[in-house]
PyMOL Python script that loads the backbone (N, CA, C, O; Angstrom):
from pymol import cmd

cmd.read_pdbstr("""\
ATOM      1  N   UNK A   1      18.669  11.239 -23.513  1.00  0.00           N
ATOM      2  CA  UNK A   1      18.231  12.293 -22.620  1.00  0.00           C
ATOM      3  C   UNK A   1      18.118  11.725 -21.203  1.00  0.00           C
ATOM      4  O   UNK A   1      17.554  10.649 -21.006  1.00  0.00           O
ATOM      5  N   UNK A   2      18.646  12.440 -20.236  1.00  0.00           N
ATOM      6  CA  UNK A   2      18.604  12.018 -18.836  1.00  0.00           C
ATOM      7  C   UNK A   2      17.330  12.563 -18.199  1.00  0.00           C
ATOM      8  O   UNK A   2      17.043  13.754 -18.317  1.00  0.00           O
ATOM      9  N   UNK A   3      16.559  11.703 -17.523  1.00  0.00           N
ATOM     10  CA  UNK A   3      15.342  12.205 -16.885  1.00  0.00           C
ATOM     11  C   UNK A   3      15.666  13.176 -15.749  1.00  0.00           C
ATOM     12  O   UNK A   3      16.684  13.047 -15.068  1.00  0.00           O
ATOM     13  N   UNK A   4      14.788  14.135 -15.568  1.00  0.00           N
ATOM     14  CA  UNK A   4      14.968  15.152 -14.524  1.00  0.00           C
ATOM     15  C   UNK A   4      14.259  14.683 -13.253  1.00  0.00           C
ATOM     16  O   UNK A   4      13.293  15.301 -12.806  1.00  0.00           O
ATOM     17  N   UNK A   5      14.749  13.589 -12.680  1.00  0.00           N
ATOM     18  CA  UNK A   5      14.147  13.005 -11.484  1.00  0.00           C
ATOM     19  C   UNK A   5      15.242  12.746 -10.463  1.00  0.00           C
ATOM     20  O   UNK A   5      16.307  12.229 -10.798  1.00  0.00           O
ATOM     21  N   UNK A   6      14.972  13.109  -9.214  1.00  0.00           N
ATOM     22  CA  UNK A   6      15.870  12.801  -8.110  1.00  0.00           C
ATOM     23  C   UNK A   6      15.197  11.713  -7.282  1.00  0.00           C
ATOM     24  O   UNK A   6      14.289  11.999  -6.502  1.00  0.00           O
ATOM     25  N   UNK A   7      15.634  10.474  -7.447  1.00  0.00           N
ATOM     26  CA  UNK A   7      15.064   9.349  -6.702  1.00  0.00           C
ATOM     27  C   UNK A   7      15.648   9.328  -5.300  1.00  0.00           C
ATOM     28  O   UNK A   7      16.861   9.456  -5.127  1.00  0.00           O
ATOM     29  N   UNK A   8      14.787   9.167  -4.291  1.00  0.00           N
ATOM     30  CA  UNK A   8      15.236   9.107  -2.907  1.00  0.00           C
ATOM     31  C   UNK A   8      14.693   7.855  -2.246  1.00  0.00           C
ATOM     32  O   UNK A   8      13.561   7.436  -2.492  1.00  0.00           O
ATOM     33  N   UNK A   9      15.525   7.268  -1.402  1.00  0.00           N
ATOM     34  CA  UNK A   9      15.098   6.088  -0.653  1.00  0.00           C
ATOM     35  C   UNK A   9      14.196   6.507   0.498  1.00  0.00           C
ATOM     36  O   UNK A   9      14.166   7.678   0.876  1.00  0.00           O
ATOM     37  N   UNK A  10      13.467   5.555   1.053  1.00  0.00           N
ATOM     38  CA  UNK A  10      12.501   5.862   2.114  1.00  0.00           C
ATOM     39  C   UNK A  10      13.158   6.413   3.380  1.00  0.00           C
ATOM     40  O   UNK A  10      12.483   7.060   4.182  1.00  0.00           O
ATOM     41  N   UNK A  11      14.440   6.175   3.577  1.00  0.00           N
ATOM     42  CA  UNK A  11      15.136   6.683   4.746  1.00  0.00           C
ATOM     43  C   UNK A  11      15.388   8.181   4.722  1.00  0.00           C
ATOM     44  O   UNK A  11      15.782   8.759   5.735  1.00  0.00           O
ATOM     45  N   UNK A  12      15.163   8.817   3.575  1.00  0.00           N
ATOM     46  CA  UNK A  12      15.331  10.267   3.477  1.00  0.00           C
ATOM     47  C   UNK A  12      14.074  10.912   4.064  1.00  0.00           C
ATOM     48  O   UNK A  12      12.968  10.698   3.566  1.00  0.00           O
ATOM     49  N   UNK A  13      14.254  11.700   5.123  1.00  0.00           N
ATOM     50  CA  UNK A  13      13.105  12.262   5.843  1.00  0.00           C
ATOM     51  C   UNK A  13      12.301  13.231   4.978  1.00  0.00           C
ATOM     52  O   UNK A  13      12.811  13.800   4.013  1.00  0.00           O
ATOM     53  N   UNK A  14      11.043  13.401   5.346  1.00  0.00           N
ATOM     54  CA  UNK A  14      10.173  14.303   4.597  1.00  0.00           C
ATOM     55  C   UNK A  14      10.662  15.749   4.619  1.00  0.00           C
ATOM     56  O   UNK A  14      10.575  16.423   3.593  1.00  0.00           O
ATOM     57  N   UNK A  15      11.178  16.261   5.757  1.00  0.00           N
ATOM     58  CA  UNK A  15      11.709  17.632   5.709  1.00  0.00           C
ATOM     59  C   UNK A  15      12.851  17.802   4.694  1.00  0.00           C
ATOM     60  O   UNK A  15      12.946  18.840   4.038  1.00  0.00           O
ATOM     61  N   UNK A  16      13.706  16.798   4.567  1.00  0.00           N
ATOM     62  CA  UNK A  16      14.789  16.865   3.579  1.00  0.00           C
ATOM     63  C   UNK A  16      14.202  16.830   2.178  1.00  0.00           C
ATOM     64  O   UNK A  16      14.632  17.582   1.303  1.00  0.00           O
ATOM     65  N   UNK A  17      13.230  15.965   1.963  1.00  0.00           N
ATOM     66  CA  UNK A  17      12.577  15.900   0.646  1.00  0.00           C
ATOM     67  C   UNK A  17      11.922  17.233   0.302  1.00  0.00           C
ATOM     68  O   UNK A  17      12.049  17.727  -0.819  1.00  0.00           O
ATOM     69  N   UNK A  18      11.215  17.813   1.283  1.00  0.00           N
ATOM     70  CA  UNK A  18      10.553  19.100   1.057  1.00  0.00           C
ATOM     71  C   UNK A  18      11.564  20.187   0.708  1.00  0.00           C
ATOM     72  O   UNK A  18      11.307  21.023  -0.158  1.00  0.00           O
ATOM     73  N   UNK A  19      12.718  20.176   1.384  1.00  0.00           N
ATOM     74  CA  UNK A  19      13.756  21.162   1.092  1.00  0.00           C
ATOM     75  C   UNK A  19      14.277  20.986  -0.330  1.00  0.00           C
ATOM     76  O   UNK A  19      14.483  21.969  -1.041  1.00  0.00           O
ATOM     77  N   UNK A  20      14.490  19.744  -0.746  1.00  0.00           N
ATOM     78  CA  UNK A  20      14.958  19.490  -2.111  1.00  0.00           C
ATOM     79  C   UNK A  20      13.931  19.971  -3.132  1.00  0.00           C
ATOM     80  O   UNK A  20      14.286  20.555  -4.155  1.00  0.00           O
ATOM     81  N   UNK A  21      12.661  19.722  -2.846  1.00  0.00           N
ATOM     82  CA  UNK A  21      11.593  20.175  -3.745  1.00  0.00           C
ATOM     83  C   UNK A  21      11.580  21.698  -3.813  1.00  0.00           C
ATOM     84  O   UNK A  21      11.419  22.270  -4.891  1.00  0.00           O
ATOM     85  N   UNK A  22      11.750  22.360  -2.660  1.00  0.00           N
ATOM     86  CA  UNK A  22      11.745  23.829  -2.641  1.00  0.00           C
ATOM     87  C   UNK A  22      12.920  24.402  -3.428  1.00  0.00           C
ATOM     88  O   UNK A  22      12.876  25.552  -3.864  1.00  0.00           O
ATOM     89  N   UNK A  23      13.960  23.608  -3.607  1.00  0.00           N
ATOM     90  CA  UNK A  23      15.127  24.048  -4.387  1.00  0.00           C
ATOM     91  C   UNK A  23      14.993  23.707  -5.867  1.00  0.00           C
ATOM     92  O   UNK A  23      15.916  23.934  -6.649  1.00  0.00           O
ATOM     93  N   UNK A  24      13.837  23.160  -6.246  1.00  0.00           N
ATOM     94  CA  UNK A  24      13.567  22.915  -7.657  1.00  0.00           C
ATOM     95  C   UNK A  24      13.767  21.493  -8.133  1.00  0.00           C
ATOM     96  O   UNK A  24      13.623  21.218  -9.324  1.00  0.00           O
ATOM     97  N   UNK A  25      14.101  20.573  -7.223  1.00  0.00           N
ATOM     98  CA  UNK A  25      14.311  19.180  -7.637  1.00  0.00           C
ATOM     99  C   UNK A  25      12.982  18.459  -7.806  1.00  0.00           C
ATOM    100  O   UNK A  25      12.024  18.725  -7.080  1.00  0.00           O
ATOM    101  N   UNK A  26      12.931  17.553  -8.762  1.00  0.00           N
ATOM    102  CA  UNK A  26      11.769  16.715  -9.031  1.00  0.00           C
ATOM    103  C   UNK A  26      11.958  15.418  -8.240  1.00  0.00           C
ATOM    104  O   UNK A  26      12.435  14.421  -8.782  1.00  0.00           O
ATOM    105  N   UNK A  27      11.584  15.435  -6.963  1.00  0.00           N
ATOM    106  CA  UNK A  27      11.841  14.329  -6.041  1.00  0.00           C
ATOM    107  C   UNK A  27      10.778  13.248  -6.207  1.00  0.00           C
ATOM    108  O   UNK A  27       9.580  13.533  -6.214  1.00  0.00           O
ATOM    109  N   UNK A  28      11.233  12.007  -6.340  1.00  0.00           N
ATOM    110  CA  UNK A  28      10.335  10.860  -6.444  1.00  0.00           C
ATOM    111  C   UNK A  28      10.866   9.746  -5.546  1.00  0.00           C
ATOM    112  O   UNK A  28      12.075   9.518  -5.490  1.00  0.00           O
ATOM    113  N   UNK A  29       9.966   9.046  -4.840  1.00  0.00           N
ATOM    114  CA  UNK A  29      10.426   7.929  -4.007  1.00  0.00           C
ATOM    115  C   UNK A  29      10.941   6.782  -4.879  1.00  0.00           C
ATOM    116  O   UNK A  29      10.358   6.463  -5.915  1.00  0.00           O
ATOM    117  N   UNK A  30      12.023   6.180  -4.447  1.00  0.00           N
ATOM    118  CA  UNK A  30      12.570   5.021  -5.166  1.00  0.00           C
ATOM    119  C   UNK A  30      11.719   3.801  -4.837  1.00  0.00           C
ATOM    120  O   UNK A  30      11.208   3.671  -3.725  1.00  0.00           O
ATOM    121  N   UNK A  31      11.576   2.930  -5.792  1.00  0.00           N
ATOM    122  CA  UNK A  31      10.788   1.719  -5.583  1.00  0.00           C
ATOM    123  C   UNK A  31      11.624   0.591  -4.992  1.00  0.00           C
ATOM    124  O   UNK A  31      11.082  -0.432  -4.575  1.00  0.00           O
ATOM    125  N   UNK A  32      12.933   0.773  -4.956  1.00  0.00           N
ATOM    126  CA  UNK A  32      13.850  -0.224  -4.396  1.00  0.00           C
ATOM    127  C   UNK A  32      15.081   0.511  -3.876  1.00  0.00           C
ATOM    128  O   UNK A  32      15.275   1.693  -4.159  1.00  0.00           O
ATOM    129  N   UNK A  33      15.902  -0.195  -3.120  1.00  0.00           N
ATOM    130  CA  UNK A  33      17.147   0.412  -2.636  1.00  0.00           C
ATOM    131  C   UNK A  33      17.987   0.843  -3.830  1.00  0.00           C
ATOM    132  O   UNK A  33      18.015   0.164  -4.857  1.00  0.00           O
ATOM    133  N   UNK A  34      18.666   1.966  -3.692  1.00  0.00           N
ATOM    134  CA  UNK A  34      19.445   2.509  -4.804  1.00  0.00           C
ATOM    135  C   UNK A  34      20.879   2.008  -4.837  1.00  0.00           C
ATOM    136  O   UNK A  34      21.612   2.302  -5.782  1.00  0.00           O
ATOM    137  N   UNK A  35      21.286   1.270  -3.843  1.00  0.00           N
ATOM    138  CA  UNK A  35      22.660   0.764  -3.806  1.00  0.00           C
ATOM    139  C   UNK A  35      23.393   1.334  -2.615  1.00  0.00           C
ATOM    140  O   UNK A  35      22.791   1.985  -1.761  1.00  0.00           O
ATOM    141  N   UNK A  36      24.671   1.096  -2.553  1.00  0.00           N
ATOM    142  CA  UNK A  36      25.466   1.648  -1.466  1.00  0.00           C
ATOM    143  C   UNK A  36      26.778   2.156  -2.030  1.00  0.00           C
ATOM    144  O   UNK A  36      27.148   1.845  -3.162  1.00  0.00           O
ATOM    145  N   UNK A  37      27.477   2.945  -1.220  1.00  0.00           N
ATOM    146  CA  UNK A  37      28.693   3.590  -1.704  1.00  0.00           C
ATOM    147  C   UNK A  37      29.802   3.475  -0.671  1.00  0.00           C
ATOM    148  O   UNK A  37      29.547   3.415   0.532  1.00  0.00           O
ATOM    149  N   UNK A  38      31.017   3.446  -1.151  1.00  0.00           N
ATOM    150  CA  UNK A  38      32.201   3.438  -0.295  1.00  0.00           C
ATOM    151  C   UNK A  38      33.126   4.529  -0.823  1.00  0.00           C
ATOM    152  O   UNK A  38      33.148   4.811  -2.021  1.00  0.00           O
ATOM    153  N   UNK A  39      33.888   5.137   0.080  1.00  0.00           N
ATOM    154  CA  UNK A  39      34.738   6.249  -0.349  1.00  0.00           C
ATOM    155  C   UNK A  39      36.068   6.239   0.386  1.00  0.00           C
ATOM    156  O   UNK A  39      36.184   5.699   1.486  1.00  0.00           O
ATOM    157  N   UNK A  40      37.062   6.839  -0.235  1.00  0.00           N
ATOM    158  CA  UNK A  40      38.389   6.985   0.341  1.00  0.00           C
ATOM    159  C   UNK A  40      38.874   8.391   0.032  1.00  0.00           C
ATOM    160  O   UNK A  40      38.769   8.855  -1.104  1.00  0.00           O
ATOM    161  N   UNK A  41      39.407   9.073   1.045  1.00  0.00           N
ATOM    162  CA  UNK A  41      40.064  10.352   0.809  1.00  0.00           C
ATOM    163  C   UNK A  41      41.529  10.212   1.215  1.00  0.00           C
ATOM    164  O   UNK A  41      41.864   9.485   2.151  1.00  0.00           O
ATOM    165  N   UNK A  42      42.382  10.913   0.502  1.00  0.00           N
ATOM    166  CA  UNK A  42      43.818  10.889   0.786  1.00  0.00           C
ATOM    167  C   UNK A  42      44.271  12.324   1.011  1.00  0.00           C
ATOM    168  O   UNK A  42      44.022  13.200   0.182  1.00  0.00           O
ATOM    169  N   UNK A  43      44.932  12.556   2.130  1.00  0.00           N
ATOM    170  CA  UNK A  43      45.507  13.874   2.414  1.00  0.00           C
ATOM    171  C   UNK A  43      47.003  13.815   2.133  1.00  0.00           C
ATOM    172  O   UNK A  43      47.670  12.828   2.442  1.00  0.00           O
ATOM    173  N   UNK A  44      47.516  14.890   1.540  1.00  0.00           N
ATOM    174  CA  UNK A  44      48.920  14.960   1.153  1.00  0.00           C
ATOM    175  C   UNK A  44      49.625  16.087   1.905  1.00  0.00           C
ATOM    176  O   UNK A  44      49.004  17.083   2.275  1.00  0.00           O
ATOM    177  N   UNK A  45      50.927  15.920   2.125  1.00  0.00           N
ATOM    178  CA  UNK A  45      51.716  17.002   2.722  1.00  0.00           C
ATOM    179  C   UNK A  45      52.142  17.975   1.626  1.00  0.00           C
ATOM    180  O   UNK A  45      51.754  17.823   0.468  1.00  0.00           O
ATOM    181  N   UNK A  46      52.948  18.982   2.003  1.00  0.00           N
ATOM    182  CA  UNK A  46      53.356  20.019   1.061  1.00  0.00           C
ATOM    183  C   UNK A  46      54.176  19.492  -0.113  1.00  0.00           C
ATOM    184  O   UNK A  46      54.199  20.093  -1.187  1.00  0.00           O
ATOM    185  N   UNK A  47      54.851  18.359   0.104  1.00  0.00           N
ATOM    186  CA  UNK A  47      55.661  17.771  -0.967  1.00  0.00           C
ATOM    187  C   UNK A  47      54.872  16.794  -1.839  1.00  0.00           C
ATOM    188  O   UNK A  47      55.422  16.228  -2.783  1.00  0.00           O
ATOM    189  N   UNK A  48      53.620  16.597  -1.538  1.00  0.00           N
ATOM    190  CA  UNK A  48      52.806  15.683  -2.330  1.00  0.00           C
ATOM    191  C   UNK A  48      52.821  14.246  -1.850  1.00  0.00           C
ATOM    192  O   UNK A  48      52.346  13.354  -2.553  1.00  0.00           O
ATOM    193  N   UNK A  49      53.360  14.007  -0.658  1.00  0.00           N
ATOM    194  CA  UNK A  49      53.381  12.651  -0.106  1.00  0.00           C
ATOM    195  C   UNK A  49      52.097  12.376   0.669  1.00  0.00           C
ATOM    196  O   UNK A  49      51.627  13.236   1.414  1.00  0.00           O
ATOM    197  N   UNK A  50      51.527  11.189   0.500  1.00  0.00           N
ATOM    198  CA  UNK A  50      50.312  10.884   1.263  1.00  0.00           C
ATOM    199  C   UNK A  50      50.631  10.789   2.754  1.00  0.00           C
ATOM    200  O   UNK A  50      51.610  10.156   3.149  1.00  0.00           O
ATOM    201  N   UNK A  51      49.798  11.423   3.572  1.00  0.00           N
ATOM    202  CA  UNK A  51      50.027  11.419   5.017  1.00  0.00           C
ATOM    203  C   UNK A  51      48.846  10.847   5.795  1.00  0.00           C
ATOM    204  O   UNK A  51      49.016  10.414   6.935  1.00  0.00           O
ATOM    205  N   UNK A  52      47.676  10.837   5.213  1.00  0.00           N
ATOM    206  CA  UNK A  52      46.518  10.304   5.936  1.00  0.00           C
ATOM    207  C   UNK A  52      45.493   9.763   4.947  1.00  0.00           C
ATOM    208  O   UNK A  52      45.216  10.375   3.916  1.00  0.00           O
ATOM    209  N   UNK A  53      44.949   8.624   5.278  1.00  0.00           N
ATOM    210  CA  UNK A  53      43.886   8.006   4.501  1.00  0.00           C
ATOM    211  C   UNK A  53      42.645   7.914   5.381  1.00  0.00           C
ATOM    212  O   UNK A  53      42.731   7.499   6.537  1.00  0.00           O
ATOM    213  N   UNK A  54      41.501   8.297   4.843  1.00  0.00           N
ATOM    214  CA  UNK A  54      40.231   8.164   5.555  1.00  0.00           C
ATOM    215  C   UNK A  54      39.280   7.383   4.660  1.00  0.00           C
ATOM    216  O   UNK A  54      39.154   7.669   3.470  1.00  0.00           O
ATOM    217  N   UNK A  55      38.621   6.405   5.238  1.00  0.00           N
ATOM    218  CA  UNK A  55      37.681   5.605   4.469  1.00  0.00           C
ATOM    219  C   UNK A  55      36.335   5.554   5.141  1.00  0.00           C
ATOM    220  O   UNK A  55      36.222   5.697   6.359  1.00  0.00           O
ATOM    221  N   UNK A  56      35.317   5.350   4.336  1.00  0.00           N
ATOM    222  CA  UNK A  56      33.969   5.210   4.856  1.00  0.00           C
ATOM    223  C   UNK A  56      33.211   4.191   4.039  1.00  0.00           C
ATOM    224  O   UNK A  56      33.385   4.096   2.824  1.00  0.00           O
ATOM    225  N   UNK A  57      32.365   3.428   4.714  1.00  0.00           N
ATOM    226  CA  UNK A  57      31.565   2.415   4.040  1.00  0.00           C
ATOM    227  C   UNK A  57      30.096   2.637   4.363  1.00  0.00           C
ATOM    228  O   UNK A  57      29.746   2.970   5.496  1.00  0.00           O
ATOM    229  N   UNK A  58      29.257   2.457   3.385  1.00  0.00           N
ATOM    230  CA  UNK A  58      27.817   2.585   3.569  1.00  0.00           C
ATOM    231  C   UNK A  58      27.339   1.453   4.479  1.00  0.00           C
ATOM    232  O   UNK A  58      27.560   0.284   4.163  1.00  0.00           O
ATOM    233  N   UNK A  59      26.691   1.773   5.598  1.00  0.00           N
ATOM    234  CA  UNK A  59      26.269   0.725   6.527  1.00  0.00           C
ATOM    235  C   UNK A  59      25.178  -0.181   5.971  1.00  0.00           C
ATOM    236  O   UNK A  59      24.880  -1.215   6.569  1.00  0.00           O
ATOM    237  N   UNK A  60      24.575   0.181   4.842  1.00  0.00           N
ATOM    238  CA  UNK A  60      23.532  -0.664   4.258  1.00  0.00           C
ATOM    239  C   UNK A  60      24.106  -1.836   3.480  1.00  0.00           C
ATOM    240  O   UNK A  60      23.381  -2.777   3.159  1.00  0.00           O
ATOM    241  N   UNK A  61      25.394  -1.795   3.175  1.00  0.00           N
ATOM    242  CA  UNK A  61      25.985  -2.838   2.351  1.00  0.00           C
ATOM    243  C   UNK A  61      26.886  -3.756   3.148  1.00  0.00           C
ATOM    244  O   UNK A  61      26.995  -3.644   4.370  1.00  0.00           O
ATOM    245  N   UNK A  62      27.525  -4.659   2.442  1.00  0.00           N
ATOM    246  CA  UNK A  62      28.393  -5.645   3.085  1.00  0.00           C
ATOM    247  C   UNK A  62      29.846  -5.196   3.106  1.00  0.00           C
ATOM    248  O   UNK A  62      30.700  -5.920   3.617  1.00  0.00           O
ATOM    249  N   UNK A  63      30.145  -4.035   2.572  1.00  0.00           N
ATOM    250  CA  UNK A  63      31.527  -3.574   2.487  1.00  0.00           C
ATOM    251  C   UNK A  63      32.019  -2.994   3.799  1.00  0.00           C
ATOM    252  O   UNK A  63      31.266  -2.847   4.762  1.00  0.00           O
ATOM    253  N   UNK A  64      33.305  -2.669   3.809  1.00  0.00           N
ATOM    254  CA  UNK A  64      33.903  -2.039   4.978  1.00  0.00           C
ATOM    255  C   UNK A  64      35.050  -1.144   4.509  1.00  0.00           C
ATOM    256  O   UNK A  64      35.581  -1.302   3.409  1.00  0.00           O
ATOM    257  N   UNK A  65      35.411  -0.205   5.375  1.00  0.00           N
ATOM    258  CA  UNK A  65      36.553   0.659   5.088  1.00  0.00           C
ATOM    259  C   UNK A  65      37.775   0.050   5.791  1.00  0.00           C
ATOM    260  O   UNK A  65      37.775  -0.113   7.011  1.00  0.00           O
ATOM    261  N   UNK A  66      38.788  -0.277   5.033  1.00  0.00           N
ATOM    262  CA  UNK A  66      39.996  -0.889   5.615  1.00  0.00           C
ATOM    263  C   UNK A  66      41.191  -0.436   4.794  1.00  0.00           C
ATOM    264  O   UNK A  66      41.058  -0.084   3.622  1.00  0.00           O
ATOM    265  N   UNK A  67      42.322  -0.448   5.404  1.00  0.00           N
ATOM    266  CA  UNK A  67      43.520  -0.050   4.692  1.00  0.00           C
ATOM    267  C   UNK A  67      44.751  -0.661   5.300  1.00  0.00           C
ATOM    268  O   UNK A  67      44.704  -1.238   6.387  1.00  0.00           O
ATOM    269  N   UNK A  68      45.860  -0.531   4.595  1.00  0.00           N
ATOM    270  CA  UNK A  68      47.139  -1.012   5.112  1.00  0.00           C
ATOM    271  C   UNK A  68      48.265  -0.185   4.546  1.00  0.00           C
ATOM    272  O   UNK A  68      49.430  -0.430   4.860  1.00  0.00           O
TER     273      UNK A  68
END
""", "prot")
cmd.dss("prot")
cmd.show_as("cartoon", "prot")
cmd.util.cbc("prot")
cmd.orient("prot")
């Protein structure tokens, strides 16, 4: 069974937390950093060929967005 808890880091402002609570989420402060995330999106043309890559890296971590 998955717990019904939405853990948030301290950087999440109180107004955002209050909004999440008003939407029914069981918001609880995290006791430690939750990690970081990196992402890549690929845009394709009409024929399905990749035409653009966009990357983003979480500034809290040591990673970076790079491509070639």
